[in-house]
C-alpha positions in Angstrom: 73.4 103.8 89.4 73.1 102.1 92.8 74.7 98.9 91.3 77.7 100.9 90.0 78.1 102.6 93.4 77.8 99.2 95.2 80.3 97.6 92.9 82.8 100.4 93.5 82.2 100.3 97.2 83.0 96.6 97.3 86.1 96.9 95.1 87.6 99.7 97.2 86.7 98.1 100.5 88.3 94.8 99.4 91.4 96.6 98.1 91.7 98.2 101.6 91.1 94.8 103.2 88.3 96.2 105.3 85.4 94.1 106.4 81.8 95.3 105.9 81.5 95.4 109.7 84.6 97.7 110.0 83.4 100.1 107.3 79.8 100.1 108.6 81.1 100.9 112.1 83.3 103.7 110.9 80.3 105.2 108.8 78.0 104.9 111.8 75.6 102.5 110.1 74.7 98.8 110.6 76.5 96.1 108.6 73.2 95.1 107.0 72.6 98.6 105.8 76.1 98.7 104.4 75.6 95.4 102.7 72.5 96.7 101.0 74.5 99.6 99.7 77.2 97.3 98.3 74.6 95.1 96.7 73.0 98.2 95.1 69.7 97.4 96.8 69.5 100.8 98.6 70.6 104.3 97.8 73.4 105.5 100.1 72.8 108.9 101.6 75.3 111.5 100.4 76.7 112.2 103.9 77.5 108.5 104.3 78.9 108.4 100.8 81.2 111.3 101.6 82.5 109.6 104.8 83.1 106.4 102.8 85.1 108.4 100.2 87.3 109.7 103.0 87.8 106.3 104.5 88.6 104.7 101.1 90.8 107.6 100.0 88.9 108.6 96.8 87.1 111.5 95.4 83.3 111.3 95.8 82.7 111.1 92.1 84.7 107.9 91.8 81.7 106.0 93.3 79.8 106.9 90.1 82.5 105.8 87.7 81.3 103.1 85.4 84.8 102.1 84.1 86.1 99.5 86.5 89.7 100.1 85.3 89.5 103.7 86.4 88.2 102.7 89.8 91.0 100.1 90.2 93.5 102.9 89.4 92.3 104.8 92.4 93.3 102.1 94.8 96.8 103.7 95.4 95.7 104.7 98.9 94.6 101.3 99.9 96.1 100.4 103.2 96.6 96.7 103.8 96.4 96.5 107.6 94.6 93.9 109.7 92.8 94.2 113.1 91.8 97.9 112.8 89.2 99.3 115.2 86.7 102.1 114.6 89.1 104.7 116.0 91.9 103.5 113.7 89.5 103.7 110.7 88.4 107.2 111.6 92.1 108.3 111.8 92.8 106.7 108.4 89.8 108.5 106.9 91.1 111.8 108.3 94.6 111.2 106.9 93.2 110.2 103.5 91.1 113.4 103.5 94.3 115.5 104.1 96.1 113.7 101.3 93.3 114.2 98.9 93.1 117.9 99.7 96.8 118.2 99.3 96.8 116.6 95.9 93.9 118.8 94.8 95.8 122.0 95.9 99.0 120.7 94.2 97.1 120.1 91.0 95.7 123.6 91.1 99.1 125.1 91.6 100.7 123.3 88.8 98.0 124.0 86.2 
């Protein structure tokens, strides 16, 4: 399972054009710890995984998705911006969390 999570982390990080260093800083962990998560060598704590989901603009369960095509379809929120600092990344994560919650509420209202 850690290999699937790691693959999905890498795909989504690269789609957003974030470096491992940027993501690690935003998540409050070291780059080497983040690298181990991407490689599937360590299990990522759920609180860190939740923050990563916000930053990457996905639902938490998408990290566990085995179908790479489904993961790639979730890359609609990928921002392609260079030279972001930790504050910028935190604001992007907050914004993406708002968008995800809006989409969830909208789906509930239209069911």
